[in-house]
C-alpha positions, 0 to 999 in steps of 0.5 A, spaced: 551 496 484 548 493 490 540 494 490 535 494 497 528 494 496 523 498 501 515 497 500 512 503 502 505 507 501 508 514 504 501 517 506 504 521 507 512 521 508 514 522 515 520 522 520 519 515 521 519 513 514 526 517 514 528 513 520 527 507 516 531 509 510 537 511 514 537 505 518 536 501 511 542 505 508 546 503 514 544 496 515 545 494 508 550 498 505 546 498 498 548 503 493 541 504 490 534 504 494 528 502 490 521 503 493 515 499 490 510 504 492 502 503 492 499 508 487 493 512 488 489 507 492 492 503 498 493 496 502 487 498 507 482 500 502 483 508 502 485 513 497 492 516 498 492 523 501 495 526 495 497 523 488 502 517 487 506 523 483 506 527 489 508 522 494 514 519 489 517 526 489 517 526 497 520 519 497 526 522 492 527 528 496 528 523 502 534 519 499 530 514 495 533 512 488 528 509 484 520 509 485 516 504 481 509 503 482 505 497 485 499 496 481 492 496 483 491 489 483 496 488 488 496 494 492 489 494 494 489 487 497 490 483 503 497 482 506 499 476 502 497 478 495 500 485 497 507 482 499 507 477 493 506 483 488 511 487 491 517 482 492 516 480 485 517 487 482 523 487 487 526 481 484 525 483 477 529 489 478 535 485 481 534 487 488 539 483 493 535 485 499 529 487 502 528 492 508 522 493 512 520 496 519 516 491 524 514 491 531 519 485 532 525 488 529 528 481 529 529 478 522 530 471 526 523 471 529 520 472 522 525 466 519 523 462 524 516 463 524 516 462 516 519 455 517 514 453 523 508 455 518 511 451 512 512 445 517 505 445 520 501 448 514 496 443 515 495 444 522 495 452 521 489 451 516 485 447 520 486 452 526 484 458 521 478 454 519 476 453 526 476 460 528 472 462 521 467 458 523 467 461 530 465 467 527 472 470 527 475 475 522 480 472 517 486 477 521 484 475 528 483 467 526 490 467 523 493 471 529 489 466 534 491 460 530 499 462 530 498 463 537 496 456 538 502 453 534 506 457 539 513 455 537 515 462 534 516 468 538 512 473 533 506 477 534 502 476 528 496 481 531 501 487 530 500 490 523 507 491 521 509 484 523 503 481 519 506 485 513 513 483 514 511 476 515 508 476 508 514 479 505 518 473 508 513 468 506 513 470 499 520 470 498 521 463 501 515 460 497 517 463 490 525 462 492 527 469 490 534 471 491 532 476 496 535 477 503 530 480 508 532 484 513 528 488 518 528 494 523 524 496 529 518 501 528 520 507 532 515 510 537 508 511 534 504 505 533 501 503 526 494 505 528 496 511 533 491 516 532 495 521 537 501 525 538 505 522 543 512 523 541 516 530 539 518 528 532 515 521 530 508 520 529 504 515 525 501 516 518 494 515 521 495 520 526 498 525 521 492 524 516 487 525 522 490 532 524 490 534 517 483 532 516 481 536 523 484 542 521 487 542 514 493 546 517 500 543 516 503 547 522 499 542 526 504 536 523 510 540 521 514 537 527 513 530 524 514 531 517 520 533 513 520 540 509 519 536 502 513 533 505 510 539 507 512 542 501 508 537 496 502 537 501 502 545 500 503 545 493 497 539 492 492 543 496 494 549 492 493 546 486 487 541 487 484 545 493 483 538 497 487 532 500 483 526 499 479 522 504 474 517 503 468 522 505 470 525 498 468 519 494 462 517 499 457 520 494 460 516 488 460 510 492 452 511 494 450 512 487 454 505 485 451 501 491 444 504 490 444 503 482 447 496 482 443 489 483 445 484 488 448 480 482 452 485 479 455 486 486 457 479 486 461 480 481 466 485 484 472 482 488 471 481 495 464 480 495 462 474 499 457 470 503 451 475 501 455 481 504 452 485 497 445 485 501 448 488 507 451 493 503 445 495 499 441 495 506 446 499 510 447 504 504 440 508 503 440 511 510 448 512 511 450 520 511 457 519 511 462 513 509 464 512 516 457 511 518 456 506 513 462 502 514 460 502 522 453 500 520 455 495 515 461 491 519 461 485 522 466 480 525 467 477 519 467 483 515 472 488 518 473 495 517 479 494 513 476 489 509 470 493 507 474 499 505 478 494 500 471 492 498 468 499 497 474 501 493 473 495 488 466 497 487 468 504 485 473 501 480 469 496 478 474 491 479 471 484 478 473 477 481 475 475 474 480 481 473 483 479 480 483 472 478 487 474 472 492 478 476 496 472 477 503 476 477 506 483 475 507 484 468 511 490 468 515 495 472 512 502 472 517 507 473 515 513 477 521 517 479 529 516 479 535 520 481 542 520 478 543 513 482 537 510 480 538 512 473 545 509 473 542 503 476 537 502 471 543 503 466 546 497 469 541 492 469 536 494 464 538 488 459 537 483 465 530 485 467 525 480 468 519 484 466 518 490 461 520 497 464 515 502 462 517 510 463 511 512 459 504 510 460 502 509 453 506 503 452 502 499 457 495 500 454 492 494 453 495 490 459 490 488 463 493 490 470 494 497 467 487 497 464 485 497 472 490 502 473 486 507 469 480 505 472 483 507 479 485 513 476 479 515 473 475 514 480 481 518 484 480 524 480 473 524 481 474 528 487 475 534 483 470 538 479 472 540 472 477 542 469 481 539 475 478 532 474 481 532 467 487 535 469 488 529 474 486 524 468 492 527 464 497 527 469 496 519 469 497 519 462 502 525 460 507 525 466 514 522 465 518 519 470 520 524 475 527 526 474 530 528 481 537 530 478 542 532 483 538 529 489 544 524 491 544 520 497 548 523 503 
C-alpha cells in the first residue's frame, strides 16, 4: 500500500482541510493517508480548541486513515523543529510522500529554494544575524535574508510557505525517502480573522467567531457536519472550548511565584525576557493584554505564546535539548484502511508503535506529554478535571470501522 502523509493541527477541521485531503488523494493516488497531528497544545503556542481525541475523530470522519500524535516537544516549537519531528514520524511509518498546503502551491519553488539555501547557507546566516542585530524578530530576519538572496521565487513571509519550506529542508537534510508535494491554499489566508468566502474560512476566523458568540450556527457553512458534531459534544461534556484566557490565572500564578532564575531554565526564555515577564504580568488582567504589553520586536506574539506554554508545562531547556528526535509513534485513531496499512508495515517500523499510553511511561518525551495534559485539563473544575486526565491515559486508539475513504 502506498502511504501519503499530512501534517496537521485541525483546530478545528474545516472545509479548507477537506479540500486539502481531496486534492491529496487526487494528486498522490495513495492508498492510505496518515496525519501527524499536534496534541493539546499547538505550534503557535495556543491550546487546541478541543482535545486531540475530538480532533482525531474529525480527521477520521473526513477520510484520514491513520492519525498519530506529534509529541509536545516538537509540536510547540518554531517551524524547523516542528517540521523535523513530523517528517521523522512519517518516515518511520514508511510514508512515500508528503502533501502540504501552501500559499505558493508550486513544489518546484520549494525545491529551488532549498537548493539555494544549501548552496548559500553561510551568506544566509550572516544576513539573518545582521537582521537580528538590527532588532528584527527571527521570522522577519529570515524572510528579509531570503529576499536579499533573491534567487528563488518563494515568499517566506507567508506562514504556510514557511512551514512547507521547513518540511522540504528537513526531508532533504536528513535524506528521507519522502517525496514532497504541495497544493495551493484555498481562499482564506492563515491569519484571516473574517469570513470573505461563502464556504472557506481560516481556523483563526472560526475560533474568533466561536469565542465571540459560542454559537456553532455562526460557522456551520465553513465546517463539515462531523466537526460541528464533535464541537457540540465537547461543549456539552466539558462546558467550554479552550482558549488562552482559560489558562491566564494559572500562568499569572506561575510567573508571580517563580524566581527569575527558575524562569531562565524554561525553554525559550532568553536575553533577559524573564524580567519583562515578571514586570508585565502583575498589572495584566487578561492574557491578550499581557502579551500586548510584553511583546517586542524580538519577542513576537507567537514566540511569547510558545514561551508561556513552556512556562505552564515546566518544559526546560535541558528537556528541549534532550528531545533530539521522536522516540515512539503514538496512535490516536485509524479506520479499516489504516489498520490494514499498520498490519503491512508493523514489522518494518523504525520506531515502536504505542497504542496504549502505559507503554510510554518513563520515556522523556511522553513524560512531557503528561505534564501538558495536566495543564490542558486544568481549564476544567472537578470532576471534569480528573475525567480529562483519565482520558489521556485510558483512551484506546479510536477505531472508525466502516469509515472507508470514498
